[in-house]
N, C-alpha and C positions, 0 to 999 in steps of 0.2 A: 582141705586146707592146703595152701601152697607149700607148707613145711611139714607135710605128713611123712610118715615112715616110707622108706624105699620099697618098691615093689619089684619082685623078680618075675620073669616070664613064666607063664604056665607051660605045661608040656606041649600043648597044641598051639600055643601062641608064638608067632615068629618075632615079636617085638623084643628088643634087648632088655637086659637088666638095667633098670633106670633108678638113679638116685635123685632125691629131692634135697636141695642144698639151700641154706640161708647164707648169703654172702655178705659182703661189706657194704659201705655207704653208696647209695645210688648216685649216679651222675659224675662221680670222681673217676679219674682215669685208671686208678688202681682196680676199680670194678669193671669199667667199660672196655678197657684195653687188655686186661689180663684175666681177672676172675671169670667174667661172663664167657669170653671165648674159650677158656680152658674147659669149663664144664659143658657148654652147649655144642662145642665143635671138636676140640682137641681130644677129649676123652673118647669119643666115638672113633676118631681117626686112629688114635694110638692103640685102641683095642680091636681094630678091624670091624667096627660096628657091633661088637659084642656088648659093650657097656655105653650108657649115655646118662645124661643128667639134665635136670631143670634147675635153674638158680633164680632166686629172688633176693634183692638187697634187703638187709634186715630192717632198714627204716621204712620199707614198704611192705613188710611181711605181716604186719599186725602183731609183732612179737615185742613185748617190752624189753628194751635193751638190757636193763638192770636185772632182768629175770632169765637171761639167756643161759647162764651156767646151770641154773636150777632146772630149766626145761631140758637142757642136754642131759643132766643127771637122770631125769625122769624118763628120757627117751621120747618125750613129746616132740622135741626137735632132734632128729637123729644126727644131722650134720649141720653145724651152725657156727656163726662168727659173732664175736662180741668185742666191743672196745673195752680195754682195761680201765679207762677212765670212768666207765659206767659202773664199776665194781667197788666204788669207794665206800659203800655202806656195808654190804654183807661180806665182801671179800677184799678187804683193804690191803691185805698182804700182797696181792697180785699186782698192785699198782706201783710197786717199788721200782721197776726198771725205767719208768718214765715220769718220775717225780719232777715237779717244776724246778728248773734250774740245774738239774743233774747233768744233762747232756747238751753241751753247747754246739755240738756238731754230730754228724751221723756216725763218725768213727767212735765217739764216746757212747752213742746209743747202742751200737753193735757190741761194744765191750760190756755194757751193762746187761744187755739181753743174753749174751753168751754166758756170762757168769750166773745169771738167774735162771736160765732155761732148765737145767737139770732138776732144780727144786720145783719149778713150775710143772714140768711134765710128770714128775714122780707124785707130787701132791694131788694133781688133778686126776691122775690114773687111779689113785686110791679112792677118789670121790666118784669114780665111774665115768671119767671123761678121758678120751685119748686125744692128746694134743697132736695135730697133724701139720700145723704151720703157725708161724708168728709173723704177722704183717706189720708194716708201718705206713703211716700217712706222712705227708710233707710237714716241715717245721711249722710250728705255731709261733707267730711273731706279732709285733705290735704295730697297728695302723692308728695314726692320730690325726685329728682335724687341725690342731694347732702345732706350731713348731716345737721341737725338742732337740736337745743336743746331747743329753746324758740320761741315764735311767732315773736319776733323782728329779728330773723335770716332770715325771709322772705324778709327783706328790700333789695331792689335792684333786686330781682328775678322776672322773668316773670312767672306769675301765671294764669293758666286758670280759668276763672270764667264763670258762666252761668246766672248771673242776675246782675242788677245794684246794688242791695244791697251787693252782694258778692264783687263787684268791689269797692264799698265804703269801705268795711271792710278791704280788703287786701291793698287797696291804703293808708289807714290810718296807715298801718304798714311800709309804704315806698316801698311796692312791686309794680310791674307794672301789673295791671290787663289786661288780654287778653281774649276777648270773643271768645270762641270756641265751636262749636256744639258738642254734645255727640259723634256722629259718626265720628268726625274728631280728637278725642283726641289722638289716637294712632299715627296718622301721624304727628301731631304737636309735640308730644314728641320725635318721631324719628328724625324729622328734626331739633330739637333744638329750635323751635319757642317758646316753653314754657319749663321751668325747673321744675315746679310744677303744679299739677292739683287739683282742687277742684271737687270731684265727690263722688258718693256713695261708702260706704265701700265694698259692695258686687258687685255692678255693675263695680267698678274699677277692682275687682278680675276677673269678667267674661270677661272683655276686655283684661286682661293680663297686666294691668298697674303695678301690683306688680312685674312683671319681668323686667320692665323698670325703676323702681324707687327703692330707698333704704330705705327711711325713711317715716314713717306714723305718722302724727300728728292727733290724733283721736278726737280732740275737734270738735263737730258738729258746722259748720258755719250756715247751714240751713238744712232742711229735705227734703221738697218736698211735699207740700200739694196739693191735687186735689179735685175738687168738682165733684160729680156725680149728675146731675140734669135733669129735664124734662121741656119741653115746657108746660106751665100750661094748655093750651087748650088740648094738647095731653094727659096730665096726667088726667085731668078731664073727658076726653072721654073714659078712660079705664073702663072696667066693675068694679063695686064696689068691687066684691070679689077679683079681681086682685090687685086693689089698697090696699085693706086690707092686702093681702098676702105680698105685697112688703113693706108696712109700718112695718109689723111684722118681715120680714126676712132680709131686707137690713141693719138694725142696727147690726144684727149678722154678716153679711158679713163685715161690716165696722170694727167691733171689731176684726175679724179674720185677716183683712189686717193690722190693727195697730199692732197686736201681731206678725205677720209675719215680719213687718218692724223692730220691736224691736229685734227680733231674727236674722234677716239678718244683722242688724248693728253689733251685737256682733260676728256673724259668719264671717262677712267680715274682721273684725279686727283679729280674730283668724286665719283665713286662710291666710291672707296677711302676717302675722308674723310667720306662721308655728307652731302654738300651737297645742297641742295634741287633743283638742276638736274640731278641724276643721273637718267638715263632707264632705268637697269637695275634689276632686282629685287635684284641683288647689292650692296646698299649697306652700306658698312663704317663704321668709326668711327676710322680711323687719324688720327694727328696729322700735319699737313703742316708740315714744317720750312721756315721761310722762307729764301730764298737771300740771304745778306748780300753787301754790296759786297766784304767781305774774302774771301768764298768765291769770288766771281766773279774777283777778282784771282788767287786760288790756282789756279783752273781754268786761266787763261791761262798762269800760270807753269809748271804741271805739263805743259801741252801743249807749250810752247816748249822746256822744259829736259829733259823726259823722253820724252813720247810721240813727238814729231816726230823727235828725234835717234835714238831706238831704231828707229823705222820706217826712217829713212834708212840706218842701219847694216845692217839686215837686207836692205834693198832694193838698196843700191848707188848708185854715182854717177849712173847714168842717172835714178834716181828724184829725185835732187836737181835735175837739169836740168828734169824734168817739173814738179816743184813750182814752180820759178822761172818757168816759162812759163805756168802755169795758176792754181792756187789761191793761191800765194804773193802775187802782186801783186793779185789780186782781193780777197783778204781782208787785205792788208797784214800778212802774217806771213812775215817773212824767215827763211831757214834760219839757225839760230844759228851764229855763228863759233866756231871752237875757240880756247880761250885760249892 
């Protein structure tokens, strides 16, 4: 299997110690420009050929995304990546830093992750998983076939969403949330099953969504956080110098991926709307809808009165405690009190 346990060199074998890694989403620049080159090229270079790795994106590895944490716990996948949005059933508490409407810009996202990370690392370590990096994908925004000028114009429209939190957010606007897989977006737009889609600024451009829609509302609803982690036993079994190398280099890889996501967010907007600073050949002519102060207030209101309370209801009292110890005070967002 592509995601089998790592194998070390035998005494007589000259081949290096080789890791097998399940990475992020195939085709996106976070994987192709950063993750894949790091594991398949940089690791060997940095270690003078002593260590190497193979990597396969998780959506092509035959690994159910929602099961990744469990498979990491078991050691079936020794080194793997999972999207936090896929954990909304079994591990709802870990979705807190990227709840829909929480982070209107990447600075807010960084603040949320920084506040939540110590809890995330400690809790997963107790469950047998060592968190080695936290990645993000570009902002998830709204593409629509018909004109809109404010968030309230989404009322009555069928809007593609990819998470329960996104469904809560657009539902609070009077829209009809429709859960559609990423690889089915184009077909659902073409068939008319959805009129708007929430997806990444650049991934929407890559799919050609900008050719099927006319208006882009670029307020980030979510981003797309991912954890890269290791089974603790597999991690502790690594040679000490390899662990030290990864502890030193993975934060650099994480920083590069965050910078790439910020760049791709801006580039996606520029390319979808046909701006001169678009570096892609896929230049569109969408109308970018300005985000008004009224819509910014509406975002905050929906988050505090709908998204956060529903997350807490699904997640339970323990999640309220976690929120009050992490993101709540860091972002100055208190749990709403019951009337």
